[in-house]
N, C-alpha and C positions, 0 to 999 in steps of 0.2 A: 379477777373480780375485785373491785375496789371496796375498801372498808366503808361501812356506814358510820361516819365519824360522830354524827349527832347521837346515834343509837349507843355508841360506845360511851360517850360522855354521860348519857342518862343512866348507864349501868354502873359507872364508877362511883365508888364511895368518896365521901369528903376527904378522907385520909389519902386515897389514891390520887385524887386530883391535886391536892396540896403537894404531895410528894413529887408528882410529875413536873412541877414548876421549879424544882431545885435539882441540880445534877446528882447522879448516883455516885459520881467520882470525879476525878479531874477532867475527864474527856467524854463522859457518857451520860445520857439521860436515863431515867428510871424506866424499866420495863414493867408492864402489867400483863403477866403471862396468862392469867385466867381469861383475859379479854383479847388476847392475841396482839397486844401492843408491844412491838419490839423496842429494843434500845437503839439509840442513835449515837454515832461516834463523831465527834468534832476534833479538829486538831489545828495547831498553829500553821499559819502561812506567813506572808502572802505570796512569796516568790519561790515556794517549794513546800513540800509536805513534811512537816516535822512531827512524825508519828512515833511516839515513844514505843520502845519494844515491849514494855510492860504498861498496858493501858491504865493500870491502877496507880502508876507513878506520875507525879506532876512533871518532873524533869527527867533525870536518868538518861540512858543512851537512847538514840533514835535510829530507826531503820534508814538505810541509805536511800536517798532521793535526789533527783536532779535539782541543783541549786541554780536557778535562773537569775539573771540580773535583777537588782532590786528596783523598786518603783521609780526612783528618780532616773534610773537608766531607761526603764521601759518608756517613760513619758518622753524622753529625748528622741525616741524613734518616731513619734507622731504617726504611728502606723497602727490603725485600729484593726486591720486584718491580721497583722502579725500578733497583736495582743489576743485576738480571738483564738488563733492557733495555739498560742501559749496556754490559754485557758483550757483548751481541749487536752493538751498534754498533761497539765496539772490534774485534770479530771481522771485521766487514765491512771495516773500514779495513785490518786485517792482510791480508785476502785481496786487497784492491786493491793493497797495497804489497808483496805477495810475502813475507809474514812467516808462519812456521809456529807459532812460540811467542813469546808476549809475556812479558817478565820482570816478573811481578806476578800478584796483588796482594801488598803488604807487610802482614804481620800480626803484627808484634812489638808487645808490650804497651808502653803509655806509662808506664813506671816513674817517670820524672821528666819534668815539662814542659820541662825544660831541654834535652832531647835535640834536637839540630839537625835530625834527620830525622823528627820527629814528624808533620810534615805528610803524610808518605807512609804513616803507620800509622793504623789505625782507632780504637783505643780503649784505655782502661785496664782494660777488662773483657773476659776471654777469650770469654765467651758471645756478647756483642754482636759482637766482632771476628770470631769464627768464623762467625757467621751472615752477616755482610756479605761476608766473603771467599768463602764458599761460593756466595753468590748471584752474585757477579761471575764466578767461575770457571765455574759452570754456564751462564751466559749466553754466555761466550766459547766454551766447548767444545761447546755445542749446534750451532755452525756450523762445526766442524772446525778450530778454532784452539786450540792448547794454552795453558794457563796455567802459569806457573812460580811457585809459592808461595814467598815469601821473607820474611826472611832467617833460616833455621833454624840456630840458635836462640839465645835470650837475647842478642839484639843490640839494646841499648837506649841506646846512646850513640855519639857520633862520636869522642870522645876516645880515642885509641889503639885505634880499632876493629879495626885489622888484627892486633893482638897481645894486647889486654887479656884477662885471665883473669877471666871472670865466675864468681864463687864463690857458688853458690846451693844452699840445702838442697833435699832431695828433694821435700818437699811443695810448696814454692813453685814448684819446677821443673815439677812435674806439674800443679798446680792453676791456676797463673797463666801461666807462660811457654810451656808446651807445649799447654795445653788448647785455645787458639784454633787452633793448627795442627792438632791432632787433629780438632777439629770440622770444619774445612775439608777435611781429607783424607778423612774418613769420609763426609761429605755431598756432596762434589763430585768426588772422584777426580781431582785435578789430574794432568796429564801429567808434570809435573816439579816438583821442589822444589829450591830453591837453598840451599846451605849458607852460613852466615855466615862472616865473617873470624875472629871472636874465638875464644878458648878458652872452654870450659865445664868448670869444675872441673879445670883443668889440661891438658885435651886440646883441640887445635884442632878446630873443628867439621868441617873437611874430612877429619879422620882419626878422627872420633868414632864408633867402631863401635856403641856403645850407642845413640847418637842415630840414626844413619843406617840401621842394620840391625835391631837388636833392637826398638827402639821404633817407628820409622817403618814398617818393612816387616812384622816379625813380629807386633807388637801391633796396629797400625792397619790393616794390609792394603794399604799403598801398593804400587801395581803399576807406577808410572812409573819415571823415572830421576832421579837426583840430579846436578845440575850445580853446579860451584863458582861462587861469586862471582868476579869477574874478578881473578885473581891471588891467590886464597885458598889455593891448594894449596902446601904446603911439601914434602911427600914424596909423589911420585906413586904409588909402589908401596903405601905405607901407606894412602893415601886410597882407592885402588882396593880394597884388601883390606877396608877399613872399610865400603865400600858407596857410594863416590862414582864414578859411571860416566863423567861427562864433565867434563874440565878445560877451562876457558875463561880467556882467549882462546888461540888458536893462531896460527900453527903453532909448536910447540915440539919440534923433533926430538930434543933430549936427553931430554925427558920420555918420548917414545915409545920411545927406545932403552932407557931405564931399565926400562920394563915388559918389553920383549923379554928383556933380560938377566936380570931377576928370574924369569921363567918358565924360561928355559934353565938357570939355576943352581939351580932348585928353591926359590927364596925365595918365589915366588908360584905357587900351583896354577893351571894353565891353566883348570881348571873355573871358577875365580872370574872370570877374564877372560872366558870364554865366557858366563857368566851376565850379566855387565855388558853385553857386546855384544848379547846377545839382548834385554835390556830397552831398550837404545837403539834397536835396529832396530824393535822393536814400535811405538815412538812415531814414528820416522822414516817408516815405511810408513803408519802411521795418518795422519800429517800429509799425506802425498802423496795420500791419497784425495780431498782437497779441492784442486782446482786453484786456483792463486793467481798473482797478478801481472797485468801489463797485459793487458787483453782479457778477463779473467775477472770483473772487478767494477770498479765506480767508487764513490768516496766520495760519498755524498749530503750535500754540504757544508751545505746549508740545513737539512735534517732533523736532522742531527747537531748543528748549532749550536743548533737549537731544543731538542733533548734536553739539551744542556749547560746551557742556560738553565733548563730545568725542574729539573734536578738541583741547580743552584745555588740556585734559589728554595726548593726543599724543604729545603735544608741551612741556610739562614739562621736563626739563633736570635735571637729577640726576648728580650733579657735584662732590659730595663726599658722601661716605657711609661707614665710618670707623666702622670696626667690624660688618658689615652687620646689623646695627641697624634697618634699614628699610628692609622690611615692619614691622610695629609695631606688636608685638605679645603679647597680654594679659597683657599690663602694668596695674598695679593696680590704678595708679593715673597719669594723664597727666596734666602738667602745660601748659596752652595755654596763651601765652604772645604776646602782640602787638596789637595796635589799629586796624590794617588792618584785624584782625581776626573778628572784629565786623563791621568795616566800610571798606568793600572791595575796593581795588584799582584795577579796572578792565578795565579802558579805559583812553585814554589820553584827554587832553584839546585841544580845537580848533574846526575846522570845522567838524571833524569826531565824535564829542561828540553826543551820542545817548540817546534817551529816551527808556530804555530797557523794555521789556515786564514783566520781573521780575529779581530779583538779588538774587543769592545764598549767604547766609551769611556763611563764612567759619566755624565759631564756631558752628553754628547750624548743618552744614553738618557733622562736626566731631562727634557731639553728636549722629547723626543718625546711624553712623557706629561703634561707640565705644563700643557697647554692654554693658557689666557691668563696663567698665572703667570709673572712676570718672574724670571729667574735672574741673580744677580750673583755673580761669582767672585773668589776670592783664593787665592793659593798656600798661605799659612799656614806652610809649613815647607819647608826645602830638601831635596834628595835626599841631600846629603852630611851629615856630622856637623857639629855646631856649633849655637850659639844665635844666631838672627837676629831681633832685636827689631823691626826694621822690618817684617818679614813678619807678625809678630803684631799690630802696630799697624794694618797695612792690613786684616787679617782682622777685627779688632775694629770698625773703622769700617764695614766692609761689613755685619757682623752687626747693628750698631745700627740700620741703615736697613731691616732686613728683619723680616718677621713670624716667620720660623723660620730657624734656622741649621742647615745640614747639614754636619757635619764628617766628611770622609773621611780616616781615619787608617790608615796601613799600616806594619807593621814593615819597616824597610829591609833590604835583602839582607845588609848587613854584620852584622846581629843574628841572622839566621835563615837557615840553608841546610844542605844536605848538606855534610859535610866538617869541621864544627866545631859544638860545642854552644853554646847561648846562655849568656851570662855572667850574665843576670838575666831576670826576667819583665816588665820594665818597657818602656813606650814610651820614645821618646827624650826627652831633657830638653826639647827644643823642642816636641815634640808635647804633653807634659803642660802646659807653660806656655801653649801655644796654647789647649788645651781650657779651662783655668781662666780665661783672659782672656776668651774668647768667652762662656763661660757666665756670667761676671760681668755682662755687659751684655745678654745675651739668654737669658732663662729657658727659652725654647723651643728648646733646643739638642739636636740629634740627632747622636749619635756613631756612625758606621759604621766598624767595625773590619775590617781585613783582616790576618789572621795565620794561621799554620799550627797554632798550639796556644794554650794559655792565656796571658793577659796579666793583670797586676795592674791594678787600677783604683781602689784606695782613695783615692788622692790627688785624684780628681776625680769619681768616680761620683755622689756626693751633689749635685753642682753641676749636673748635666745632667738633661734630662727623659727621654731615650730612649737606649738602647744596642742596637745590632744587631751581632752577630758574623756576618760574612760569609765568613770563612776565606780560604784561597787558592781563589778562586771559579771558576777556569777562564775560558776566553775569552769566555763569554757572561754572566759574573757582573755586569758593569755594568748590563745590562738587567734581570737578576734583582733587583738591589737596587732599581732604579726600580719594578719590579712590586710589591715589598713596600711601599715607601714610599708609593705612591699607592693601595694596597689592591687592585691587580689580582690579587695573590697574598696570601693570608692566611698569615703565617709559621707553620710547623709543625715546624721543626727543634728538636731537643733535644740537649743536650750529651752527647757520648760520652766526656767526660773532666771531672773536677772542675776548677773554676777556684778556686785557693787565694787567700787574702788576701795572702799573701807567700811568697816562696820558702823562708823558714825553716820554714814549716809543712809542707812537703812530706815524704812518708814517707821518701824516700831522701836527705834533705838532708845528713845526717852521713856518708853513704857514697858520695856521687856527686862526681866521676866515678872515684874510686879513686886509688891511688898505688902506686909501685913495680911497675907492671904488673899490679896486681890490683884488682878492684872487688868488694867484699863486699856481697851483697844482704841486709844485716842486718835489713831490715824484714820479710823472709820473705813470708808470705801477704798481709801488710797493705799492699796497693798501692791507690792511689786511694781511692774512697769506703770501702773496707773499713778503711783506716787512720783516716780522719777520724772515722768513727763509733766505732771502738774507743777512740780517744784523746779523743773528745768535743771535737774541734778545729773551731772555726767556719770556714766557707769563704765565699768570695765568691758562688759559684753551685755548687750540688751537681750531681753526676752525674745525667743524665736530665732536667735542668731546661730549660724553654723556655716562653715565653708565647705567646698568640694574640690575635687581634682579637675572638675570641668566648670563651665560657666553656663548660665541660663539667661534667656531673654524673655521678658513678659511683653505681650502685645494684645491688641484687639479686645479690650475689656467690653463685655456685652452684658446688659442687664435685661431681665425679662420684661421690665416696664420702667418707665420714667416716673409714672404716677401709679400708685397702687394702694390697696386697702391693707391694713395691718393683718387681717385674717387670711389674706391671700399669700402673704409672704413674698419673697423675692428670690429669683434665681440669678446667680452670678457666674459668668463664664469668662475664661481668659485663656489665650493661647500661650503655651510655654514651649520654648525651643532650646534644645541642648546645642549651644554654640561652640562647644569645645571638641576635643579629640577622643574622649573616652566616655563610655556609658556612665550614667549617674542618675541619682534621684533627687528631686527638688520637692520641698514642702512649701506649698502655696498657702498663704495666710490671708484671711479676710477680716478686717476690723471695721467697726461702725462708729461714726462720729455724729452725735446729735448736735445740730447747730444751735438749737435753743430749747431749753427745758425749764419748767417751773422750779425744779429742784436741781441742785448742783449734781453734775455727772462727771466722771472721768472723761478726758479728752477723747479717747477711743478705747474700744474693748474688742477682744477677739470674739468672733461669732461664727467662724467657719475655717476649715483647713482641709487640705488634701495632699497626699503624697503621690508623686507621679514619677515613673521610671522612663527614662529616655535614652535612646541610642544617639551617638554623635550625629548632629544634623537633623534629628527627628523633632517634629512638632506635634504636640497633643493639646487638645482642648480639655481644660479642667473645669468642671461645673460644680458649684456648691450652692446649697439651698439655705436661705435664711428664713426662719419662721418668725412668727409674731413676737416671740420673746427676744429675738435679736435686737428689737427696737424699743423694748420696754424697760422700765425701771420700777422698783418697788416704792410705792408711796405709802408711808405709815398712816397718813391721815385717812386714807381709804381702806387700809388694811389689805391691799392687793397690788398686783402688777398692773402698771398703767402704761398705755401708749398715748402719745400726744401727736396730733396732726402737725406736720411741719417738714422741714428739709433735713435730710441725712446724707452724709458723705460716705460712700462705699470705698474703702481703702484696701488695695490689694498689694501685698509686698512680701519680701523675703524674711522680714523680721518686724518687730514692733517699731524699729527705728529706720527701716529701709522700705518705704512705700514707693512702689513703682508706678502704679496706675490708680486713678480715682475718678469717680463720677458722683454727681449729686442727684438724688431722687427725692420725690415728694410723696410722703405717706399720709393717708387719711385714716384717722382713728375711727373705729366703729363702736368704741366702748361707750356705754351709758353709765357714767359713774354716779354713785349715790351722792346726795347732797350732804355735806358735812359742816355746813354753816351753823353757827350757834351765836350766843350772846357775845362771845369774845372775838368773833371773826372781825378782821380788819375790813375797811372799805375796799381795799384792793382785792381781798379774797371774795368779797361779795360780787365785785365786777368780773372776776375771773370765772365765776360760776354763772353760766347763761341764765339759769333760773333765778339766781339771786339778783343778777343785773336787771332782769326784766321787772322785778317788783321794786327794786331800789331806785331805779332811774327817775321815775316820776317824783319821788320824794326829794331826790338830790336836785332836780330841776327847780323845785319850789324853794329849797334852801338857797341855791345859788342866785335865784332871782332877788333874794333879800340882801345879797352881798353888795356893798358899795362898788360902783364902777367909775371909771375915769380917773385921771391923775394918778397920784401915788397910791390911792386906795385900790384902783384897778390893778396896778402892778403887784400890790401886796396880795390881792386875791389870787392871782395866777401863781405866785410863789408859794402860797399856802397849800395849793392843791397837792403838791408832792408830799408835803407833811401830813395832810389830812388822809391821804390814801393809806398811810401806815398806821393810822389810829383805829382802835375798835370803833365800830359804828355807834355803839352806845355812848362812847366818849365824845364823838363828833356831835351827836344829837344833844348831848349835855351842854354844849356851848351855846345853844339857842335858848336855853332856860325857859322863861315864861312864854315864849312865842310858840312852844310846842303844845299840841292838844292833849298830850298825855306824857307820862314819865318815859324817858328814853328806853328803859327795859321793856315797858309795855308796847312801845312802838315796834321795837325789834321783834318781840314775840309775835306781834301781829303780822309782820313781814314774813317771819319764819312759817307761820300758819298758812300763808298763801302758797308756799312752795310744796309741790308734790314730791314726797320722799321716795 
């Protein structure tokens, strides 16, 4: 029998309602026992369950749980079904550990590769990020465990993240920084959304009524509750009025009292508090429908470890494979070099740091699959900072004696973690020197990278044969790397973020991380591959790039229509053939290019993708659907997403830089846009609006009839037209002075009155 939420709210005292909107402790909500309202338990995620052993402790020791690969690795799989399965596994562990809502996934855009928390975020592209987030959320919530989508919004750096004011224009806000959240909210209906610490255009996210109420609830239809990041609330009454239901952590008696006082003195309408309580109770009772805790479920440690290994294997991106050195085939002796082969770098620092159920050691996993191959090991680099030539010399000696050198290289924690941004995109001085020294004596050098985001490689990539990006790979990543090296798994991961040649090339370089409490998003829409293509800047590896041990051929691009209406969307089909000798998976990517638009647009944008598994010689047809939004952009003048009739190129490829097939289609917009003409509108803007053009044209014909014609005067009249079109109509009318029957402003007001709004 479901609880009558409205009846419970009516019976609650003002004090009980105010208390419910602030946590009872670090991880729990307040229970109202007399009305049968249970407590709800939340915990850190997003790539595992960080459930403290003592629920009253903020930090302390946590229960063992599966440490899956972090979000940057998950996104590199481009596999929504796999992410759904991972979400289900996370839900099982939440149920076993008595957790109702997990704090994740994180879906902020990777504006800069320097952001210290990029390992917890999916992509530089909102479409890909939104799809991955939605898949994980749907998997979690299918089993009665809630997701808390975070950090909403424009949270793209660690520098001053508690107070920084992210100043971003409306189009970039909508098309880049909110679009991934919107997609996840609409497609997955998360139970909760977590507000970010920072300000957006002057207002703290915790008090941002436009973000929390108007956009999230009214536009996107979000029905859950908004909770604060821990300590993100500055003014409890203002945040509650803006649409933030739950402040965490608690208890905070003074906050509760401030809400009581605000209601009693008329500062806060009690109806606003009631609505917040109702939204909270809806989720609290929904969570209670799934019994959790000891006796209700157990973690299947082995099955989840195997799943973590699968995710890690699918996430590994093969960036270079000179001479098809991989997969390894019967090497007599392998040199295994690098501290991270023995001390794996598999998760980031900060609130997501987990107590894993077990951890695969890469060197041991290599040994299990190596057969008769001899492994020799050298540390190569220290865990602390500094240059140690003796370690490099030892590694060189080991590499010279082997047929192949495997270099395990990981960014140290002091270069990459929650809490601070990266100072550069480089490996350590020791690691760069190590790679160059080993490659100088061993041409068959394989570099295995563990990092949460992009690293630069120009100093050494030409010297080595193979590069694998293995990310923060989770507890089973050591085994996944061995699987790929020996060909047990054919790598199929592709980059969800561009790897630049150098940090100076990045879109936000001149504006990151800001100063005087403000960070200006001066690059606007042009984030990631959108920027590199617009500026024609060379990159190390493009968005969507990744190699395989086999080859794929694309053919027979078919579209559901050559001409279509925006509301009908478009279906894109392509035949993909495995033309190699081993089974593999390919990620087919669809980009859309708008040939002409009233406002500036990136050259192309990702609007569809699919991952397909193929046996050698096998062909499959891959079909992807593009909806109306695939062709739209946000126009601030209208305050909405806009489609424009015209031609679009449908681009199908292996990456953003490798387009194999393309076709051009014609789309008809069915939108009836509101008229936004006013006294300040230019002549061109009047003519671009059909209603404006209809009332203006007769007047313009009269004025042109008065212009001198013939000779130089006629030429001058034609040249002036380009200039006139850029002037406000009032200014143009002002040139005619006494010849007008009324003042220019009066004439324009009369024209505006003729237009149906």
